[in-house]
N, CA, C and O atoms as a printed pandas DataFrame, in Angstrom:
     atom_number atom_name residue_name chain_id  residue_number  x_coord  y_coord  z_coord
0              1         N          MET        A               1   82.418  -90.634 -157.439
1              2        CA          MET        A               1   81.838  -90.059 -158.630
2              3         C          MET        A               1   80.311  -90.072 -158.553
3              4         O          MET        A               1   79.655  -89.076 -158.858
4              5         N          ARG        A               2   79.753  -91.221 -158.138
5              6        CA          ARG        A               2   78.299  -91.351 -158.046
6              7         C          ARG        A               2   77.750  -90.401 -156.985
7              8         O          ARG        A               2   76.693  -89.804 -157.188
8              9         N          THR        A               3   78.435  -90.250 -155.871
9             10        CA          THR        A               3   78.015  -89.347 -154.813
10            11         C          THR        A               3   78.032  -87.907 -155.292
11            12         O          THR        A               3   77.148  -87.129 -154.933
12            13         N          THR        A               4   79.004  -87.544 -156.082
13            14        CA          THR        A               4   79.095  -86.191 -156.629
14            15         C          THR        A               4   77.929  -85.914 -157.572
15            16         O          THR        A               4   77.351  -84.828 -157.527
16            17         N          VAL        A               5   77.578  -86.857 -158.410
17            18        CA          VAL        A               5   76.467  -86.692 -159.350
18            19         C          VAL        A               5   75.153  -86.549 -158.580
19            20         O          VAL        A               5   74.335  -85.689 -158.906
20            21         N          VAL        A               6   74.950  -87.380 -157.572
21            22        CA          VAL        A               6   73.740  -87.300 -156.762
22            23         C          VAL        A               6   73.689  -85.962 -156.030
23            24         O          VAL        A               6   72.630  -85.340 -155.947
24            25         N          GLY        A               7   74.819  -85.520 -155.504
25            26        CA          GLY        A               7   74.872  -84.237 -154.807
26            27         C          GLY        A               7   74.554  -83.072 -155.730
27            28         O          GLY        A               7   73.819  -82.161 -155.349
28            29         N          ILE        A               8   75.096  -83.093 -156.927
29            30        CA          ILE        A               8   74.821  -82.031 -157.903
30            31         C          ILE        A               8   73.347  -82.062 -158.294
31            32         O          ILE        A               8   72.713  -81.012 -158.403
32            33         N          PHE        A               9   72.803  -83.245 -158.505
33            34        CA          PHE        A               9   71.387  -83.379 -158.851
34            35         C          PHE        A               9   70.506  -82.809 -157.743
35            36         O          PHE        A               9   69.571  -82.061 -158.026
36            37         N          LEU        A              10   70.787  -83.147 -156.497
37            38        CA          LEU        A              10   70.006  -82.629 -155.375
38            39         C          LEU        A              10   70.133  -81.116 -155.262
39            40         O          LEU        A              10   69.154  -80.436 -154.956
40            41         N          LEU        A              11   71.297  -80.592 -155.500
41            42        CA          LEU        A              11   71.501  -79.150 -155.463
42            43         C          LEU        A              11   70.669  -78.456 -156.543
43            44         O          LEU        A              11   70.041  -77.430 -156.280
44            45         N          ILE        A              12   70.663  -79.004 -157.741
45            46        CA          ILE        A              12   69.869  -78.426 -158.834
46            47         C          ILE        A              12   68.380  -78.487 -158.495
47            48         O          ILE        A              12   67.653  -77.520 -158.721
48            49         N          VAL        A              13   67.930  -79.601 -157.963
49            50        CA          VAL        A              13   66.514  -79.735 -157.578
50            51         C          VAL        A              13   66.149  -78.717 -156.504
51            52         O          VAL        A              13   65.091  -78.093 -156.588
52            53         N          MET        A              14   66.987  -78.538 -155.512
53            54        CA          MET        A              14   66.706  -77.591 -154.429
54            55         C          MET        A              14   66.670  -76.157 -154.947
55            56         O          MET        A              14   65.817  -75.373 -154.530
56            57         N          ILE        A              15   67.568  -75.808 -155.835
57            58        CA          ILE        A              15   67.617  -74.442 -156.365
58            59         C          ILE        A              15   66.393  -74.161 -157.239
59            60         O          ILE        A              15   65.773  -73.105 -157.109
60            61         N          THR        A              16   66.044  -75.078 -158.114
61            62        CA          THR        A              16   64.916  -74.839 -159.018
62            63         C          THR        A              16   63.575  -75.002 -158.335
63            64         O          THR        A              16   62.605  -74.371 -158.756
64            65         N          SER        A              17   63.476  -75.816 -157.307
65            66        CA          SER        A              17   62.183  -76.039 -156.662
66            67         C          SER        A              17   61.728  -74.831 -155.850
67            68         O          SER        A              17   60.535  -74.704 -155.575
68            69         N          ARG        A              18   62.617  -73.963 -155.467
69            70        CA          ARG        A              18   62.202  -72.801 -154.679
70            71         C          ARG        A              18   61.319  -71.858 -155.482
71            72         O          ARG        A              18   60.586  -71.052 -154.910
72            73         N          PHE        A              19   61.387  -71.955 -156.807
73            74        CA          PHE        A              19   60.549  -71.119 -157.651
74            75         C          PHE        A              19   59.136  -71.664 -157.781
75            76         O          PHE        A              19   58.237  -70.931 -158.195
76            77         N          TYR        A              20   58.916  -72.907 -157.445
77            78        CA          TYR        A              20   57.609  -73.530 -157.586
78            79         C          TYR        A              20   56.874  -73.642 -156.262
79            80         O          TYR        A              20   55.699  -74.008 -156.257
80            81         N          ILE        A              21   57.499  -73.351 -155.168
81            82        CA          ILE        A              21   56.867  -73.446 -153.864
82            83         C          ILE        A              21   56.164  -72.133 -153.573
83            84         O          ILE        A              21   56.774  -71.065 -153.615
84            85         N          GLN        A              22   54.859  -72.224 -153.273
85            86        CA          GLN        A              22   54.089  -71.041 -152.949
86            87         C          GLN        A              22   53.576  -71.160 -151.527
87            88         O          GLN        A              22   53.254  -72.248 -151.050
88            89         N          ALA        A              23   53.509  -70.031 -150.870
89            90        CA          ALA        A              23   52.977  -70.026 -149.513
90            91         C          ALA        A              23   51.487  -70.331 -149.555
91            92         O          ALA        A              23   50.774  -69.871 -150.446
92            93         N          VAL        A              24   51.026  -71.105 -148.589
93            94        CA          VAL        A              24   49.620  -71.449 -148.493
94            95         C          VAL        A              24   48.942  -70.427 -147.610
95            96         O          VAL        A              24   49.322  -70.236 -146.454
96            97         N          GLY        A              25   47.935  -69.771 -148.160
97            98        CA          GLY        A              25   47.188  -68.796 -147.378
98            99         C          GLY        A              25   46.206  -69.506 -146.463
99           100         O          GLY        A              25   45.580  -70.491 -146.856
100          101         N          ALA        A              26   46.073  -69.011 -145.256
101          102        CA          ALA        A              26   45.163  -69.623 -144.304
102          103         C          ALA        A              26   43.715  -69.358 -144.676
103          104         O          ALA        A              26   42.831  -70.150 -144.351
104          105         N          SER        A              27   43.477  -68.266 -145.346
105          106        CA          SER        A              27   42.113  -67.946 -145.723
106          107         C          SER        A              27   42.116  -67.045 -146.947
107          108         O          SER        A              27   43.145  -66.493 -147.335
108          109         N          SER        A              28   40.949  -66.913 -147.538
109          110        CA          SER        A              28   40.795  -65.997 -148.653
110          111         C          SER        A              28   39.485  -65.259 -148.479
111          112         O          SER        A              28   38.613  -65.694 -147.727
112          113         N          THR        A              29   39.351  -64.169 -149.156
113          114        CA          THR        A              29   38.161  -63.345 -149.029
114          115         C          THR        A              29   37.005  -63.970 -149.797
115          116         O          THR        A              29   37.190  -64.510 -150.888
116          117         N          ILE        A              30   35.818  -63.893 -149.222
117          118        CA          ILE        A              30   34.593  -64.350 -149.871
118          119         C          ILE        A              30   33.854  -63.113 -150.370
119          120         O          ILE        A              30   33.737  -62.120 -149.652
120          121         N          TYR        A              31   33.362  -63.177 -151.592
121          122        CA          TYR        A              31   32.658  -62.042 -152.190
122          123         C          TYR        A              31   31.219  -62.413 -152.518
123          124         O          TYR        A              31   30.951  -63.506 -153.018
124          125         N          ILE        A              32   30.303  -61.507 -152.236
125          126        CA          ILE        A              32   28.971  -61.554 -152.817
126          127         C          ILE        A              32   29.000  -60.456 -153.869
127          128         O          ILE        A              32   28.957  -59.268 -153.547
128          129         N          ARG        A              33   29.074  -60.863 -155.121
129          130        CA          ARG        A              33   29.292  -59.933 -156.221
130          131         C          ARG        A              33   28.038  -59.108 -156.522
131          132         O          ARG        A              33   26.938  -59.450 -156.088
132          133         N          ALA        A              34   28.220  -58.033 -157.261
133          134        CA          ALA        A              34   27.118  -57.129 -157.612
134          135         C          ALA        A              34   26.025  -57.846 -158.405
135          136         O          ALA        A              34   24.858  -57.458 -158.341
136          137         N          ASP        A              35   26.397  -58.894 -159.153
137          138        CA          ASP        A              35   25.395  -59.644 -159.922
138          139         C          ASP        A              35   24.706  -60.724 -159.091
139          140         O          ASP        A              35   23.831  -61.428 -159.595
140          141         N          GLY        A              36   25.096  -60.861 -157.810
141          142        CA          GLY        A              36   24.484  -61.837 -156.913
142          143         C          GLY        A              36   25.251  -63.128 -156.768
143          144         O          GLY        A              36   24.912  -63.947 -155.913
144          145         N          SER        A              37   26.265  -63.336 -157.566
145          146        CA          SER        A              37   27.041  -64.570 -157.467
146          147         C          SER        A              37   27.933  -64.550 -156.234
147          148         O          SER        A              37   28.264  -63.491 -155.701
148          149         N          ILE        A              38   28.311  -65.736 -155.798
149          150        CA          ILE        A              38   29.180  -65.908 -154.629
150          151         C          ILE        A              38   30.520  -66.420 -155.123
151          152         O          ILE        A              38   30.583  -67.378 -155.894
152          153         N          ASP        A              39   31.590  -65.781 -154.679
153          154        CA          ASP        A              39   32.926  -66.140 -155.125
154          155         C          ASP        A              39   33.826  -66.319 -153.907
155          156         O          ASP        A              39   33.974  -65.363 -153.146
156          157         N          PRO        A              40   34.416  -67.437 -153.679
157          158        CA          PRO        A              40   34.428  -68.643 -154.509
158          159         C          PRO        A              40   33.111  -69.407 -154.372
159          160         O          PRO        A              40   32.445  -69.310 -153.341
160          161         N          PRO        A              41   32.732  -70.165 -155.399
161          162        CA          PRO        A              41   31.462  -70.885 -155.374
162          163         C          PRO        A              41   31.342  -71.894 -154.236
163          164         O          PRO        A              41   30.231  -72.239 -153.835
164          165         N          ALA        A              42   32.466  -72.370 -153.714
165          166        CA          ALA        A              42   32.437  -73.362 -152.626
166          167         C          ALA        A              42   32.298  -72.721 -151.248
167          168         O          ALA        A              42   32.305  -73.435 -150.245
168          169         N          ALA        A              43   32.175  -71.416 -151.171
169          170        CA          ALA        A              43   32.036  -70.732 -149.879
170          171         C          ALA        A              43   30.752  -71.197 -149.188
171          172         O          ALA        A              43   29.756  -71.478 -149.855
172          173         N          PRO        A              44   30.772  -71.280 -147.859
173          174        CA          PRO        A              44   29.593  -71.758 -147.130
174          175         C          PRO        A              44   28.492  -70.696 -147.012
175          176         O          PRO        A              44   28.081  -70.330 -145.910
176          177         N          ILE        A              45   28.034  -70.221 -148.143
177          178        CA          ILE        A              45   26.949  -69.244 -148.222
178          179         C          ILE        A              45   26.013  -69.731 -149.319
179          180         O          ILE        A              45   26.463  -70.127 -150.394
180          181         N          SER        A              46   24.711  -69.700 -149.048
181          182        CA          SER        A              46   23.761  -70.110 -150.074
182          183         C          SER        A              46   22.716  -69.030 -150.291
183          184         O          SER        A              46   22.454  -68.213 -149.407
184          185         N          SER        A              47   22.127  -69.035 -151.468
185          186        CA          SER        A              47   21.049  -68.117 -151.811
186          187         C          SER        A              47   20.213  -68.749 -152.903
187          188         O          SER        A              47   20.753  -69.279 -153.874
188          189         N          SER        A              48   18.906  -68.698 -152.755
189          190        CA          SER        A              48   18.035  -69.230 -153.794
190          191         C          SER        A              48   17.443  -68.117 -154.650
191          192         O          SER        A              48   16.938  -68.373 -155.743
192          193         N          ASP        A              49   17.507  -66.873 -154.151
193          194        CA          ASP        A              49   16.867  -65.767 -154.857
194          195         C          ASP        A              49   17.786  -64.568 -155.106
195          196         O          ASP        A              49   17.343  -63.551 -155.640
196          197         N          ASN        A              50   19.058  -64.680 -154.725
197          198        CA          ASN        A              50   20.036  -63.592 -154.842
198          199         C          ASN        A              50   19.616  -62.328 -154.075
199          200         O          ASN        A              50   20.066  -61.225 -154.387
200          201         N          ILE        A              51   18.759  -62.501 -153.084
201          202        CA          ILE        A              51   18.372  -61.407 -152.193
202          203         C          ILE        A              51   18.709  -61.778 -150.752
203          204         O          ILE        A              51   19.261  -60.971 -150.004
204          205         N          THR        A              52   18.368  -63.013 -150.371
205          206        CA          THR        A              52   18.668  -63.502 -149.026
206          207         C          THR        A              52   19.818  -64.500 -149.124
207          208         O          THR        A              52   19.745  -65.476 -149.871
208          209         N          TYR        A              53   20.878  -64.244 -148.362
209          210        CA          TYR        A              53   22.061  -65.096 -148.338
210          211         C          TYR        A              53   22.185  -65.691 -146.948
211          212         O          TYR        A              53   22.206  -64.963 -145.956
212          213         N          THR        A              54   22.268  -67.010 -146.875
213          214        CA          THR        A              54   22.352  -67.707 -145.595
214          215         C          THR        A              54   23.731  -68.314 -145.437
215          216         O          THR        A              54   24.233  -68.994 -146.332
216          217         N          LEU        A              55   24.343  -68.058 -144.275
217          218        CA          LEU        A              55   25.636  -68.665 -143.958
218          219         C          LEU        A              55   25.367  -70.102 -143.554
219          220         O          LEU        A              55   24.635  -70.351 -142.596
220          221         N          THR        A              56   25.947  -71.047 -144.271
221          222        CA          THR        A              56   25.672  -72.465 -144.038
222          223         C          THR        A              56   26.776  -73.168 -143.262
223          224         O          THR        A              56   26.702  -74.376 -143.039
224          225         N          GLY        A              57   27.779  -72.441 -142.855
225          226        CA          GLY        A              57   28.880  -73.011 -142.085
226          227         C          GLY        A              57   29.652  -71.895 -141.415
227          228         O          GLY        A              57   29.348  -70.715 -141.589
228          229         N          ASN        A              58   30.645  -72.280 -140.655
229          230        CA          ASN        A              58   31.489  -71.280 -139.992
230          231         C          ASN        A              58   32.372  -70.585 -141.023
231          232         O          ASN        A              58   32.961  -71.227 -141.892
232          233         N          ILE        A              59   32.452  -69.264 -140.909
233          234        CA          ILE        A              59   33.267  -68.489 -141.831
234          235         C          ILE        A              59   34.273  -67.688 -141.011
235          236         O          ILE        A              59   33.896  -66.891 -140.152
236          237         N          ALA        A              60   35.557  -67.909 -141.287
237          238        CA          ALA        A              60   36.613  -67.152 -140.625
238          239         C          ALA        A              60   37.224  -66.131 -141.570
239          240         O          ALA        A              60   38.019  -65.288 -141.156
240          241         N          GLU        A              61   36.846  -66.212 -142.847
241          242        CA          GLU        A              61   37.379  -65.320 -143.860
242          243         C          GLU        A              61   36.560  -64.031 -143.904
243          244         O          GLU        A              61   35.398  -64.017 -143.497
244          245         N          PRO        A              62   37.162  -62.954 -144.393
245          246        CA          PRO        A              62   36.382  -61.724 -144.581
246          247         C          PRO        A              62   35.347  -61.922 -145.688
247          248         O          PRO        A              62   35.586  -62.647 -146.653
248          249         N          VAL        A              63   34.191  -61.266 -145.533
249          250        CA          VAL        A              63   33.137  -61.314 -146.545
250          251         C          VAL        A              63   32.944  -59.898 -147.073
251          252         O          VAL        A              63   32.664  -58.976 -146.307
252          253         N          VAL        A              64   33.094  -59.732 -148.372
253          254        CA          VAL        A              64   32.909  -58.433 -149.024
254          255         C          VAL        A              64   31.597  -58.487 -149.790
255          256         O          VAL        A              64   31.412  -59.344 -150.654
256          257         N          ILE        A              65   30.694  -57.578 -149.478
257          258        CA          ILE        A              65   29.388  -57.542 -150.134
258          259         C          ILE        A              65   29.385  -56.383 -151.123
259          260         O          ILE        A              65   29.487  -55.218 -150.738
260          261         N          GLU        A              66   29.266  -56.723 -152.398
261          262        CA          GLU        A              66   29.245  -55.723 -153.460
262          263         C          GLU        A              66   27.831  -55.481 -153.970
263          264         O          GLU        A              66   27.609  -54.576 -154.775
264          265         N          ARG        A              67   26.878  -56.277 -153.511
265          266        CA          ARG        A              67   25.491  -56.197 -153.982
266          267         C          ARG        A              67   24.669  -55.344 -153.023
267          268         O          ARG        A              67   24.874  -55.395 -151.810
268          269         N          SER        A              68   23.746  -54.567 -153.563
269          270        CA          SER        A              68   22.872  -53.713 -152.753
270          271         C          SER        A              68   21.548  -54.424 -152.463
271          272         O          SER        A              68   21.155  -55.353 -153.168
272          273         N          ASN        A              69   20.874  -53.965 -151.410
273          274        CA          ASN        A              69   19.518  -54.418 -151.069
274          275         C          ASN        A              69   19.419  -55.926 -150.879
275          276         O          ASN        A              69   18.582  -56.577 -151.504
276          277         N          ILE        A              70   20.272  -56.487 -150.016
277          278        CA          ILE        A              70   20.231  -57.912 -149.731
278          279         C          ILE        A              70   20.076  -58.120 -148.230
279          280         O          ILE        A              70   20.210  -57.185 -147.441
280          281         N          ILE        A              71   19.794  -59.355 -147.855
281          282        CA          ILE        A              71   19.713  -59.770 -146.461
282          283         C          ILE        A              71   20.771  -60.839 -146.246
283          284         O          ILE        A              71   20.855  -61.797 -147.015
284          285         N          VAL        A              72   21.571  -60.682 -145.213
285          286        CA          VAL        A              72   22.560  -61.702 -144.848
286          287         C          VAL        A              72   22.058  -62.334 -143.548
287          288         O          VAL        A              72   21.963  -61.664 -142.519
288          289         N          ASP        A              73   21.738  -63.633 -143.605
289          290        CA          ASP        A              73   21.191  -64.366 -142.470
290          291         C          ASP        A              73   22.267  -65.280 -141.920
291          292         O          ASP        A              73   22.747  -66.172 -142.618
292          293         N          GLY        A              74   22.652  -65.058 -140.654
293          294        CA          GLY        A              74   23.662  -65.893 -140.010
294          295         C          GLY        A              74   23.149  -67.258 -139.630
295          296         O          GLY        A              74   23.933  -68.090 -139.172
296          297         N          ASP        A              75   21.866  -67.530 -139.799
297          298        CA          ASP        A              75   21.247  -68.831 -139.520
298          299         C          ASP        A              75   21.503  -69.261 -138.087
299          300         O          ASP        A              75   21.894  -70.400 -137.831
300          301         N          GLY        A              76   21.282  -68.351 -137.162
301          302        CA          GLY        A              76   21.389  -68.673 -135.740
302          303         C          GLY        A              76   22.787  -68.496 -135.240
303          304         O          GLY        A              76   23.054  -68.726 -134.060
């Protein structure tokens, strides 16, 4: 009886948990928005004047630039 209850419980957990499991993306797109902001904010890109953007780390994600008249500096 106890084994049956545990088995049913595990079956219910397995069936319902598949709806909460999401695939982990290896990367996401980085945006330099038209207003000069960087999205996501934790991206390895910095700017003090919203004109010159410096890459501060390795970037494997695509970068979409929506802002005009800027400089993108790879920092070597």
